[in-house]
Every structure is written in structure tokens, then in C-alpha cells.
C-alpha positions, 0 to 999 in steps of 0.5 A: 516923973520923967524917964531920962538918962544923963551923961556926956556924949561918950557915956550917952552913946554907950548907954544908948547902944546898950539900950538899943542892944537890949531892945534888939535882944527882946524883940528877936527872942519874942518875935524873931526880928527887930524893927527900928526907925532912926532919925537923922541929924546928930543921932546916927553918930551915937549908934556907931558903937553897935557896929563893934559888937560881935553878938548881934545877928544883923540879918534880924534887923529891919530899918526905917527912917523917922523922917527922910528928906526927898533927895536921892540916897547918895545926897549929903542931906539924906538921913539914909546916907548919914546912917550908912556912914556910921552904921549901915555901911559897917554891918551886914543888914540885908539891903532889902530890909532897909526901907529907903525913900523913892525920890524918883516919884512925886513926894506925896506918892513917895510917902504913900509908897513908904507907908504901903511898904512899911505895912507889908514888912510890919503889919502890926505897925508897932516898931520895936524902937523909934529913935528920935531927935529934937531940933532947937525949935522943938521939932522931931521927925519932920513935925514942926511947930505950928505945922498942920501935920501935928494934927494929922490923924489918918496918914502914918507917913505924911509928905511935907513940902514946906519944911521951915528947915531945908530941904523943904520936901520930906516924908515923915512919921506922924504921931499916930504911927509913933504912938504904936511903938513899943519903945520911943527914945529921944536923944538930945544934946547941947545947950541950944536945946535947953529951953525946948527940953524944959518945954517938952518935959513939963506938965503940958508939953509945948513942943512937937517932940514933947507931944509924942506919946506911946499908946502902950510902950516906953518913952525915954529921953537921953540927955547930955548935961548941957541939954538937961541943965534947965531941968530943976528936978532931974529924976534919978534914972535907971542905969543902962 
């Protein structure tokens, strides 16, 4: 069965924020910190509601990016910039606990540095939560259909210089790193995603997003009614 949530964008945003808050509470109570990775695209806007909560100790948050464009942090294409606009700029997470790309060095070195820095901050490499999106082609992070990075076994953060979607140079989390996550969430909305949602949630997933697995954690899809409209047997989901 598919573990999924449904709703319109406002409802989805509320449920997602509630889910993130619950994972933050669990992690901070169990381990004294909350390590979360966030994708770019339309995903950050769904997290805006978290900035209104008065019951979050933001000093316990450690933030990473599921993928990041090889651009400066103030570039319009920056995923860090997108998250800053809706959340990071509104709350008091220490800047040193937000792991940003170093775009002043070659992209392969930037990926290596990011992985090394992540290993220092999170030796277990088990993210409490990875928040992923999916493009209309079924890509997630910067893992694109037919790309050699889908077969990457060793690098946890990999460089990519031939992204089919601009900008071409990026760094991305790979399947082995995502698999260590305690929770992985996909947030997918809109009619343009219908076909790939079906291909991702079938018995033998055909998309990069559908092939994401977690070794021992929870994998959950948050879909709006448009994105879910191709699923014939929508499972009854647990409400958050």
C-alpha cells in the first residue's frame, strides 16, 4: 500500500507542517537535535506555516539541501535562497547550522566539501527528515531519468554538470544517502505530475523519485488532488 496524504494546497501545507513539527519533536527529545534536508522548487512555500509557531526551539535545527544549484547563495536559482525567503529569514536557526554550498570552488570539490561537512555535523548520516519534490519528468533532488548518478553507490553527495534542467551544474544527495534517512517525504502537486505519480507509485517504479528507498525509515507522499488524480486506488491515509 502507498503511504500518502491528500488535500488542496492549504490543507497539504498544514498537514506537512504538522508532520515536520512532529518529527522535530521526536528527534529533539530522542537525540537533542533535528537534522532536516529540504529540496527547492515549489516545496519551500509549503513550510511557511512553521515560521508562525512559537513552540519550536530553532537552535536545535540543522538544515541541509537535498540538492543545490552551483550558484552563489544570493542567486535567484539558489535553493538556499528560496528557503530563506519563506522560512530561514523568519526564524532563528544559527547560520552555522545551515549547510550551504561553496560555489567559489570547482563543483566536484564543492560536492566533496559538502559531504565532508555533513559527516562532521551528522556522523550517523541519518537525516531525521528529507523533504523531496518531484519534477514533471519524475526527477527528484538532481537525480534525472537515465542519468548515471542513478547508479551511484559510493558518493553520498555527487556533483552533476549536465543537468537537463538549467542551471546545468549542481550538487545532489544520492540514493545511498537518502536511504539512511529516518523519514522521507515527497511533496507533489499539480496536473503536470499525474503521469509520473502513477509511474512512481506502481509495483515497479519507473521514475528516479519512485526508486527512492529508505533502509529502515518511513516514506510518505503528500499529494494534492490534481497530482493524485491518476491513482485508481487511493489509500485511506492517516491524518496529521
